[in-house]
LUMLOKOL-233718 format. One record per residue (C-alpha): x, z, y; residue number from 0. Coordinates in pm, 1 decimal, always signed. Layout:
BEGIN
<atom c1="X" c3="Z" c2="Y" n="NUM"/>
...
This chain:
BEGIN
<atom c1="+0.0" c3="+0.0" c2="+0.0" n="0"/>
<atom c1="+148.1" c3="-108.3" c2="+332.1" n="1"/>
<atom c1="+114.8" c3="+123.2" c2="+626.9" n="2"/>
<atom c1="+104.8" c3="+0.7" c2="+984.9" n="3"/>
<atom c1="+383.3" c3="+132.3" c2="+1208.7" n="4"/>
<atom c1="+231.7" c3="+256.4" c2="+1531.9" n="5"/>
<atom c1="+464.4" c3="+235.0" c2="+1835.8" n="6"/>
<atom c1="+365.3" c3="+564.7" c2="+1998.9" n="7"/>
<atom c1="+352.1" c3="+779.9" c2="+1686.6" n="8"/>
<atom c1="+636.1" c3="+1021.1" c2="+1610.5" n="9"/>
<atom c1="+762.7" c3="+999.9" c2="+1252.7" n="10"/>
<atom c1="+976.9" c3="+1236.9" c2="+1047.3" n="11"/>
<atom c1="+1284.7" c3="+1104.8" c2="+869.7" n="12"/>
<atom c1="+1096.4" c3="+1111.1" c2="+538.6" n="13"/>
<atom c1="+809.6" c3="+907.7" c2="+682.7" n="14"/>
<atom c1="+1058.5" c3="+669.0" c2="+844.1" n="15"/>
<atom c1="+1244.1" c3="+621.9" c2="+515.6" n="16"/>
<atom c1="+918.3" c3="+540.8" c2="+338.7" n="17"/>
<atom c1="+815.6" c3="+292.0" c2="+609.1" n="18"/>
<atom c1="+1154.8" c3="+121.1" c2="+607.5" n="19"/>
<atom c1="+1191.0" c3="+152.5" c2="+228.4" n="20"/>
<atom c1="+1549.7" c3="+277.0" c2="+254.1" n="21"/>
<atom c1="+1739.3" c3="+565.8" c2="+99.0" n="22"/>
<atom c1="+1818.0" c3="+891.2" c2="+274.5" n="23"/>
<atom c1="+2183.9" c3="+795.2" c2="+308.1" n="24"/>
<atom c1="+2092.2" c3="+459.4" c2="+463.6" n="25"/>
<atom c1="+1869.3" c3="+625.7" c2="+721.5" n="26"/>
<atom c1="+2145.4" c3="+875.5" c2="+803.6" n="27"/>
<atom c1="+2388.9" c3="+586.7" c2="+850.2" n="28"/>
<atom c1="+2142.9" c3="+405.4" c2="+1080.3" n="29"/>
<atom c1="+2104.6" c3="+721.6" c2="+1288.8" n="30"/>
<atom c1="+2479.0" c3="+791.2" c2="+1299.6" n="31"/>
<atom c1="+2564.9" c3="+435.3" c2="+1406.5" n="32"/>
<atom c1="+2294.9" c3="+439.0" c2="+1673.4" n="33"/>
<atom c1="+2102.1" c3="+151.3" c2="+1521.2" n="34"/>
<atom c1="+1792.0" c3="+365.5" c2="+1537.0" n="35"/>
<atom c1="+1743.5" c3="+627.7" c2="+1806.5" n="36"/>
<atom c1="+1588.4" c3="+964.4" c2="+1736.7" n="37"/>
<atom c1="+1536.2" c3="+1301.2" c2="+1898.0" n="38"/>
<atom c1="+1655.8" c3="+1612.8" c2="+1727.0" n="39"/>
<atom c1="+1403.0" c3="+1895.1" c2="+1714.6" n="40"/>
<atom c1="+1569.9" c3="+2203.5" c2="+1576.2" n="41"/>
<atom c1="+1753.4" c3="+2077.7" c2="+1269.6" n="42"/>
<atom c1="+1527.4" c3="+1778.4" c2="+1212.2" n="43"/>
<atom c1="+1508.3" c3="+1431.5" c2="+1362.2" n="44"/>
<atom c1="+1192.3" c3="+1272.8" c2="+1498.5" n="45"/>
<atom c1="+1174.0" c3="+895.5" c2="+1532.3" n="46"/>
<atom c1="+934.7" c3="+711.4" c2="+1759.7" n="47"/>
<atom c1="+747.1" c3="+424.3" c2="+1597.9" n="48"/>
<atom c1="+885.8" c3="+187.3" c2="+1863.9" n="49"/>
<atom c1="+1234.1" c3="+248.9" c2="+1725.1" n="50"/>
<atom c1="+1128.5" c3="+161.2" c2="+1371.8" n="51"/>
<atom c1="+958.7" c3="-155.1" c2="+1495.6" n="52"/>
<atom c1="+1265.8" c3="-247.9" c2="+1700.9" n="53"/>
<atom c1="+1484.0" c3="-207.0" c2="+1393.1" n="54"/>
<atom c1="+1277.8" c3="-446.6" c2="+1183.0" n="55"/>
<atom c1="+1218.2" c3="-699.6" c2="+1460.3" n="56"/>
<atom c1="+1348.7" c3="-1054.5" c2="+1422.7" n="57"/>
<atom c1="+1530.3" c3="-1018.6" c2="+1756.2" n="58"/>
<atom c1="+1750.2" c3="-738.6" c2="+1620.2" n="59"/>
<atom c1="+1822.1" c3="-942.3" c2="+1308.5" n="60"/>
<atom c1="+1930.0" c3="-1233.5" c2="+1529.8" n="61"/>
<atom c1="+2165.4" c3="-1004.7" c2="+1725.1" n="62"/>
<atom c1="+2313.3" c3="-872.2" c2="+1399.8" n="63"/>
<atom c1="+2376.2" c3="-1226.4" c2="+1272.5" n="64"/>
<atom c1="+2541.3" c3="-1323.4" c2="+1602.1" n="65"/>
<atom c1="+2771.5" c3="-1019.4" c2="+1589.6" n="66"/>
<atom c1="+2855.8" c3="-1087.3" c2="+1226.5" n="67"/>
<atom c1="+2944.8" c3="-1450.3" c2="+1299.5" n="68"/>
<atom c1="+3159.0" c3="-1348.3" c2="+1598.5" n="69"/>
<atom c1="+3345.5" c3="-1094.9" c2="+1384.8" n="70"/>
<atom c1="+3387.7" c3="-1348.5" c2="+1105.5" n="71"/>
<atom c1="+3535.1" c3="-1597.4" c2="+1354.6" n="72"/>
<atom c1="+3786.3" c3="-1335.1" c2="+1474.9" n="73"/>
<atom c1="+3891.7" c3="-1259.1" c2="+1117.8" n="74"/>
<atom c1="+3929.1" c3="-1627.0" c2="+1026.1" n="75"/>
<atom c1="+4132.0" c3="-1690.7" c2="+1344.5" n="76"/>
<atom c1="+4362.1" c3="-1401.2" c2="+1266.5" n="77"/>
<atom c1="+4407.1" c3="-1508.1" c2="+904.3" n="78"/>
<atom c1="+4481.1" c3="-1868.1" c2="+1005.4" n="79"/>
<atom c1="+4760.5" c3="-1744.0" c2="+1234.9" n="80"/>
<atom c1="+4941.8" c3="-1601.1" c2="+933.5" n="81"/>
């Protein structure tokens, strides 16, 4: 059963993991790298639905592909200099 992600709803990390269908370690990595923003309340994170939607948006995927290709080009250039 698919659940709609509502932009102005605050989700827990468990709810976010279920919506994104990722493991706990993956969600922690996304938080640590700043790919998804969250607010810390006590010892727990709260994630706004807008952040989850931003993460799965095609625009973010396009940016990730562009960064990957730029990095790949740098690596190939460096290797070719050897």
